[in-house]
C-alpha positions as CSV (number, residue, x, y, z in Angstrom):
1,F,58.1,60.2,24.6
2,I,57.4,56.5,25.0
3,T,55.2,57.3,28.1
4,D,53.2,60.0,26.4
5,K,52.8,58.5,22.9
6,V,52.8,54.8,23.5
7,V,52.1,53.6,27.0
8,E,49.7,56.2,28.4
9,P,47.2,56.1,25.5
10,R,47.0,52.3,25.9
11,L,46.1,52.5,29.6
12,G,43.0,54.5,29.1
13,K,41.5,57.0,31.5
14,Y,42.2,56.5,35.1
15,T,38.9,56.4,37.0
16,G,40.4,56.6,40.5
17,E,39.6,53.0,41.5
18,S,42.2,53.1,44.3
19,D,41.0,53.2,47.8
20,N,44.3,54.8,48.9
21,Q,43.2,58.4,49.2
22,E,46.5,59.2,50.9
23,D,48.2,58.5,47.6
24,F,46.8,61.7,46.1
25,L,48.9,64.8,46.5
26,T,47.6,67.6,48.7
27,K,49.2,70.7,50.0
28,L,51.1,70.2,53.2
29,T,49.7,71.8,56.3
30,K,51.8,73.6,58.9
31,L,51.5,70.6,61.2
32,E,52.6,68.2,58.5
33,K,55.6,70.4,57.7
34,K,56.5,70.4,61.4
35,G,56.2,66.6,61.4
36,L,58.6,66.3,58.5
37,L,61.0,68.6,60.3
38,M,60.9,66.4,63.4
39,A,61.4,63.3,61.3
40,G,64.4,64.9,59.6
41,L,65.9,65.8,63.0
42,V,65.5,62.2,64.1
43,F,67.3,61.1,60.9
44,L,70.1,63.5,61.5
45,F,70.4,62.4,65.2
46,I,70.7,58.7,64.2
47,F,73.0,59.5,61.3
48,G,75.3,61.5,63.6
49,I,75.5,58.6,66.1
50,A,76.4,56.2,63.3
51,A,78.9,58.6,61.6
52,Y,80.6,59.3,65.0
53,G,81.0,55.6,65.6
54,V,82.5,54.9,62.2
55,I,84.6,57.9,61.0
56,P,87.2,58.0,63.8
57,E,89.8,55.2,63.6
58,E,88.9,54.1,67.1
59,G,85.1,54.5,66.6
60,Y,82.8,52.2,68.5
61,F,81.1,51.0,65.3
62,R,84.4,49.9,63.7
63,G,85.2,46.2,63.3
64,A,87.7,44.3,65.5
65,D,90.3,44.9,62.8
66,G,89.5,48.6,62.6
67,Q,87.8,48.3,59.2
68,I,84.4,49.6,58.2
69,L,83.3,46.7,55.9
70,T,83.6,44.2,58.8
71,S,82.0,46.6,61.4
72,P,78.8,45.9,63.4
73,L,77.3,48.9,61.5
74,I,77.5,47.1,58.2
75,K,76.5,43.8,59.5
76,G,73.5,45.4,61.3
77,I,72.5,47.7,58.5
78,V,69.0,46.2,58.3
79,A,68.4,46.9,62.0
80,L,69.8,50.4,61.6
81,L,67.4,51.1,58.6
82,F,64.5,49.8,60.7
83,I,65.3,51.9,63.6
84,T,65.8,55.0,61.4
85,A,62.6,54.6,59.4
86,G,60.6,53.6,62.6
87,G,62.0,56.6,64.5
88,M,61.2,59.0,61.7
89,G,57.7,57.6,61.4
90,I,57.0,57.8,65.1
91,A,58.3,61.3,65.3
92,Y,56.1,62.4,62.4
93,G,53.0,60.6,63.8
94,F,53.1,62.1,67.2
95,T,53.9,65.6,65.9
96,T,51.0,65.6,63.5
97,G,48.6,64.0,66.0
98,K,48.1,60.7,64.0
99,F,49.6,58.8,66.9
100,K,48.3,59.2,70.4
101,N,49.8,56.0,72.0
102,D,51.5,52.8,71.2
103,T,48.2,51.2,70.0
104,D,48.0,53.7,67.2
105,I,51.5,52.8,66.1
106,M,50.7,49.1,66.0
107,A,47.5,49.9,64.0
108,S,49.4,51.9,61.5
109,M,52.0,49.2,61.1
110,A,49.2,46.6,60.6
111,S,47.6,48.8,58.0
112,S,50.9,49.1,56.1
113,M,51.4,45.3,56.1
114,K,48.0,44.9,54.4
115,T,49.4,46.4,51.3
116,L,52.1,43.7,51.2
117,S,49.7,40.8,51.7
118,T,49.3,40.4,47.9
119,Y,53.1,40.5,47.5
120,F,53.6,37.7,50.1
121,V,51.1,35.5,48.3
122,L,52.7,36.1,44.9
123,V,56.2,35.6,46.3
124,F,55.2,32.2,47.7
125,F,54.1,30.8,44.3
126,A,56.8,32.7,42.4
127,A,59.5,31.1,44.7
128,Q,58.1,27.6,43.8
129,F,58.4,28.3,40.1
130,V,61.9,29.7,40.4
131,A,63.0,26.8,42.6
132,F,61.6,24.2,40.1
133,F,63.1,26.0,37.1
134,K,66.5,26.1,38.9
135,W,66.2,22.4,39.8
136,S,65.6,21.6,36.1
137,N,68.8,23.4,35.0
138,L,67.0,24.6,31.9
139,G,68.5,28.1,32.3
140,I,72.0,26.8,32.3
141,I,71.4,24.5,29.4
142,L,70.0,27.3,27.3
143,A,72.7,29.7,28.3
144,V,75.5,27.2,27.3
145,N,73.9,26.3,24.0
146,G,73.4,29.9,23.2
147,A,77.0,30.7,24.0
148,D,78.2,27.8,21.7
149,L,76.0,29.2,18.9
150,L,77.5,32.6,19.3
151,M,81.0,31.3,19.4
152,S,80.6,29.4,16.2
153,A,79.4,32.5,14.3
154,D,82.2,34.1,12.3
155,I,81.1,37.7,12.2
156,G,82.5,41.2,12.9
157,L,82.8,43.0,16.3
158,I,79.6,45.0,16.2
159,P,77.3,42.2,15.0
160,M,78.8,39.8,17.5
161,M,78.3,42.3,20.4
162,I,74.7,42.9,19.3
163,L,74.1,39.1,19.3
164,F,75.7,39.0,22.7
165,V,73.2,41.6,23.9
166,I,70.3,39.6,22.5
167,L,71.6,36.4,24.1
168,S,72.0,38.1,27.5
169,A,68.5,39.7,27.2
170,S,67.0,36.3,26.3
171,I,68.7,34.5,29.2
172,N,67.4,37.2,31.5
173,M,63.9,36.0,30.8
174,L,64.8,32.6,32.2
175,M,67.2,33.4,35.0
176,G,66.6,36.3,37.4
177,S,69.9,36.5,39.2
178,A,72.4,38.8,37.4
179,S,75.4,37.2,39.2
180,A,74.2,33.6,38.3
181,K,74.0,34.5,34.6
182,W,77.4,36.2,34.7
183,A,78.9,33.2,36.4
184,I,77.7,31.1,33.5
185,L,78.6,33.4,30.6
186,A,81.8,35.0,31.9
187,P,84.0,31.8,31.8
188,I,82.8,31.3,28.2
189,F,82.8,34.7,26.6
190,I,85.6,36.6,28.4
191,P,88.4,34.1,27.3
192,M,86.8,34.0,23.8
193,F,86.7,37.7,23.4
194,M,90.2,38.1,24.9
195,I,91.6,35.7,22.3
196,M,89.8,37.8,19.6
197,G,91.5,40.9,21.0
198,Y,88.6,42.4,23.0
199,S,88.8,43.4,26.7
200,P,86.9,41.7,29.6
201,E,85.5,45.2,30.4
202,L,83.7,45.2,27.0
203,S,82.3,41.8,27.7
204,Q,80.8,42.9,31.0
205,V,79.4,46.2,29.5
206,V,77.7,44.3,26.7
207,Y,76.4,41.7,29.1
208,R,74.9,44.4,31.4
209,I,73.2,46.1,28.4
210,G,71.4,42.9,27.5
211,D,70.6,42.1,31.2
212,S,69.1,45.6,31.8
213,V,66.7,45.8,28.8
214,T,64.5,42.9,29.8
215,N,64.6,43.2,33.6
216,I,61.2,44.9,33.8
217,V,59.5,42.3,31.6
218,S,61.1,39.2,33.1
219,P,58.9,37.2,35.5
220,M,62.1,35.8,37.0
221,M,63.1,39.1,38.4
222,S,63.2,39.0,42.2
223,F,61.1,42.2,42.5
224,F,58.5,41.4,39.9
225,A,55.9,40.2,42.4
226,L,56.4,43.5,44.4
227,I,55.9,45.5,41.2
228,I,52.6,43.7,40.6
229,A,51.5,44.4,44.2
230,F,52.1,48.1,43.7
231,V,50.3,48.1,40.4
232,Q,47.3,46.4,41.9
233,K,47.0,49.3,44.4
234,Y,45.7,51.3,41.4
235,D,44.2,48.5,39.2
236,N,42.8,45.5,41.1
237,K,42.6,43.5,37.9
238,A,46.2,43.9,37.0
239,G,48.4,40.9,36.8
240,I,51.6,39.5,35.3
241,G,50.4,40.1,31.7
242,T,49.3,43.7,32.5
243,V,52.7,44.6,33.9
244,I,54.7,43.0,31.0
245,A,52.4,44.5,28.3
246,T,52.8,47.9,29.8
247,M,56.6,47.7,30.2
248,V,57.4,46.1,26.8
249,P,57.5,49.4,24.9
250,Y,60.1,50.7,27.4
251,S,62.1,47.5,27.0
252,I,62.1,47.8,23.2
253,A,63.1,51.5,23.4
254,F,65.9,50.8,25.8
255,F,67.1,47.9,23.6
256,F,67.4,50.0,20.4
257,A,68.8,53.1,22.3
258,W,71.5,50.9,23.9
259,I,72.3,49.3,20.6
260,V,72.8,52.7,18.9
261,L,75.0,54.0,21.7
262,L,77.0,50.7,21.8
263,T,77.5,50.8,18.0
264,V,78.7,54.5,18.0
265,W,81.0,53.7,21.0
266,L,82.6,50.8,19.1
267,L,82.9,52.7,15.8
268,F,84.8,55.5,17.5
269,G,86.8,53.2,19.8
270,W,86.2,55.3,22.9
271,P,87.4,53.9,26.2
272,L,84.8,52.3,28.5
273,G,86.3,54.0,31.6
274,P,89.6,54.9,33.3
275,G,92.1,52.3,32.2
276,A,89.4,50.2,30.5
277,G,89.6,50.2,26.7
278,I,87.8,48.1,24.1
279,H,90.7,46.2,22.8
280,Y,93.0,43.7,24.6
281,V,96.5,42.7,23.7
282,L,97.5,39.2,24.6
283,P,100.8,39.0,26.5
284,G,103.8,37.7,24.6
């Protein structure tokens, strides 16, 4: 509904300014279907090797202690993904005739990197901004002051949780890392809510609601520059303001939808998950 009634009418008619003709959907040819089949077989082959090395207790991809989390497979997951994607792409290219030799492979990789050039430039300057903001400690100062203000408010459960959502959403505009925000807010709000009789699980749920609704409109989000780069494939004039203005209706819709769901959940007192209720009883 938001897309059809709010966002799309504001975008205007798409005139096809993109030079990426491959982005337009066409019917697959028999050769392309064969290429996809070969790419799928490569995936299954690599997946089979990885699975055979991990599933058995004495598998060659197991860690020295026999665990999976400490295994070379997990530590080398980036290399595994590169080999898998590269192998599938090469199989598809040679099957469809797009690749004739290694020179064609290198040319294709270079062409793909061109689409990321804008992203690299944006990330460079975005990283400077994030680093200076972190150095100033403004995010921490605002988070602590906001927490103090919320703690001093003497209101009921539902209004307090709504204010916590707003606080989390506001801080998200200044701090991109979800773990960093939680590291600041958790020591303040979890004990406070526990003393008031509310579980730590509820604190985290409410925090994640606020954190999620402003992710797409926060310039501090780590993937924001990448999103701009993708948008610019279809609109060369698009920038930070364009992306934020386009995504704001979604952010507002998510905010009110989550608030309604949270309010209903709290009114009925439903559990948040297995063994995770809303209320907490202090020992003793």
